C-alpha positions in Angstrom: -24.9 26.2 -27.8 -21.7 26.8 -29.8 -19.3 24.1 -29.1 -16.6 26.2 -30.9 -17.3 28.9 -28.4 -16.7 26.2 -25.5 -13.6 24.9 -27.2 -12.0 28.6 -28.0 -12.8 29.7 -24.3 -11.2 26.7 -22.6 -8.1 27.0 -25.2 -7.9 30.6 -24.2 -6.8 29.2 -20.6 -4.3 26.7 -21.6 -3.3 24.2 -24.4 -5.3 21.1 -24.6 -5.7 17.5 -26.2 -9.2 16.4 -27.2 -9.6 13.9 -24.4 -8.6 16.1 -21.9 -10.6 19.1 -23.2 -13.8 17.0 -23.0 -13.1 15.7 -19.3 -12.6 19.7 -18.3 -15.7 20.5 -20.1 -17.6 17.6 -18.6 -16.5 18.5 -15.1 -16.9 22.2 -15.3 -19.9 22.5 -17.5 -21.3 19.2 -17.3 -24.3 19.8 -15.2 -26.0 22.5 -17.7 -24.2 22.3 -21.2 -24.7 19.1 -23.6 -21.2 19.1 -25.2 -21.0 15.6 -27.0 -17.5 13.9 -27.3 -17.6 13.7 -31.0 -18.6 17.2 -31.5 -15.6 18.4 -29.9 -13.2 16.6 -32.4 -15.3 17.8 -35.4 -15.5 21.3 -34.2 -11.7 21.3 -33.4 -11.1 20.2 -37.1 -13.0 23.2 -38.4 -11.5 25.5 -36.1 -8.0 24.4 -37.3 -9.2 24.6 -41.2 -10.2 28.1 -40.3 -7.1 29.2 -38.6 -8.7 29.8 -34.9 -6.9 26.8 -33.6 -3.5 25.4 -34.4 -1.6 22.2 -33.5 1.4 22.5 -31.4 2.5 18.8 -30.7 1.4 15.6 -29.8 1.9 13.1 -26.8 1.9 9.5 -26.9 1.3 7.2 -24.0 2.1 3.7 -24.5 1.0 2.1 -27.8 -2.0 4.4 -28.0 -2.1 6.8 -31.0 -0.9 10.3 -30.6 -2.8 12.8 -28.9 -2.6 16.2 -30.6 -2.2 19.2 -28.7 -4.2 22.5 -29.6 -3.8 26.0 -28.9 -5.9 29.0 -29.9 -4.5 31.5 -32.3 -4.8 35.1 -32.5 -7.5 34.7 -35.1 -9.0 32.5 -32.6 -9.0 35.0 -30.0 -11.0 37.2 -32.3 -13.4 34.7 -33.3 -14.0 33.8 -29.5 -15.1 37.4 -28.6 -17.2 37.7 -31.7 -19.0 34.3 -31.0 -19.3 35.3 -27.3 -20.9 38.8 -28.3 -23.2 37.2 -30.8 -24.5 34.6 -28.2 -24.7 37.1 -25.1 -26.5 39.4 -27.5 -28.9 37.2 -29.2 -32.5 36.6 -28.2 -33.7 33.2 -28.3 -37.3 32.3 -27.8 -37.9 28.8 -26.6 -40.7 26.5 -28.1 -40.7 23.4 -25.9 -41.9 20.4 -28.3 -43.7 19.3 -25.1 -46.3 21.8 -25.9 -47.0 20.8 -29.3 -47.6 17.1 -27.7 -49.8 18.6 -24.9 -51.9 20.6 -27.5 -52.8 17.2 -29.0 -53.0 15.3 -25.9 -56.9 15.3 -25.8 -56.6 12.5 -28.1 -55.3 10.4 -25.3 -57.5 9.4 -22.2 -57.3 12.2 -19.6 -56.1 9.9 -16.9 -53.0 9.0 -19.2 -52.3 12.7 -20.0 -52.5 13.4 -16.0 -50.0 10.5 -15.6 -47.7 11.8 -18.2 -47.9 15.3 -16.5 -47.4 13.8 -13.1 -44.3 11.8 -14.3 -42.9 14.9 -16.0 -43.3 16.8 -13.0 -41.1 14.2 -11.0 -38.7 14.2 -13.6 -38.3 17.9 -13.2 -38.2 17.6 -9.2 -35.6 15.0 -9.5 -33.4 17.0 -11.8 -33.6 20.1 -9.5 -32.5 18.1 -6.6 -29.5 16.7 -8.5 -28.5 20.4 -9.3 -28.6 21.2 -5.8 -26.3 18.5 -5.0 -24.0 19.4 -7.6 -23.7 23.0 -5.8 -23.0 21.4 -2.6 -19.9 19.4 -3.7 -16.9 19.1 -1.3 -14.6 22.0 -1.8 -12.1 20.0 -4.0 -14.8 19.0 -6.2 -16.2 22.6 -6.5 -17.7 24.0 -9.6 -16.6 27.7 -10.8 -18.7 30.4 -9.2 -20.3 31.2 -12.5 -21.4 27.6 -12.8 -23.5 27.9 -9.7 -25.2 31.0 -11.2 -26.2 28.9 -14.3 -27.3 26.0 -12.1 -29.4 28.6 -10.3 -30.8 29.6 -13.5 -31.5 26.1 -14.4 -33.4 25.3 -11.2 -35.5 28.3 -11.5 -36.5 27.3 -14.8 -37.4 23.9 -13.7 -39.2 25.1 -10.7 -41.2 27.3 -13.2 -41.9 24.1 -15.2 -42.9 22.1 -11.9 -45.4 24.9 -11.2 -46.7 25.0 -14.7 -47.3 21.1 -14.8 -49.2 21.4 -11.8 -51.6 24.1 -12.7 -51.9 22.1 -16.1 -52.7 18.6 -14.2 -55.4 20.9 -12.2 -57.0 22.5 -14.9 -57.0 19.1 -16.9 -58.9 17.7 -14.2 -61.3 20.5 -13.7 -62.0 21.8 -17.4 -62.5 20.2 -21.0 -59.3 22.0 -22.4 -59.6 20.1 -25.7 -63.0 21.4 -26.9 -63.2 24.7 -28.7 -65.6 27.3 -27.1 -68.1 26.5 -30.0 -68.0 22.9 -29.0 -68.4 23.8 -25.3 -71.5 26.1 -26.3 -69.8 29.3 -24.8 
């Protein structure tokens, strides 16, 4: 995910300081976007250096350090649109690392692999419930409608993963998945 795209998108709405930006990103995108706090400041620095974002002032609260306020520039608007189009038009095939582990799981006792699959399924099911709860927040805590659609996307992917885990566990119990056809004599 492009942290820079997220920052530029938020700055298109209004001026922000870093901490406030992080809080709004977390509130509006938190359930489905993994934007690290430190990455925001790093990306802001790069965006300022490129002229996509500019510093427009500073706030001070008590004895705390100044909080720099940022806004998007005309160049930043152009960069936002370019990043947005690139992201939307790009096809990204996902290669879950778990599949590499599952490929070699025949080196573990079958019962242990079955338990790993069971635990993973439970984690996905729990996450699905968490995402559903986010969609059912009270009106004053509601997330944007587009976030609801994105959460539905995540729920559908996780539901597919749950079904795959059930199938993998069933086949693990019924078949010898880890011997080649030659070794099985077929």
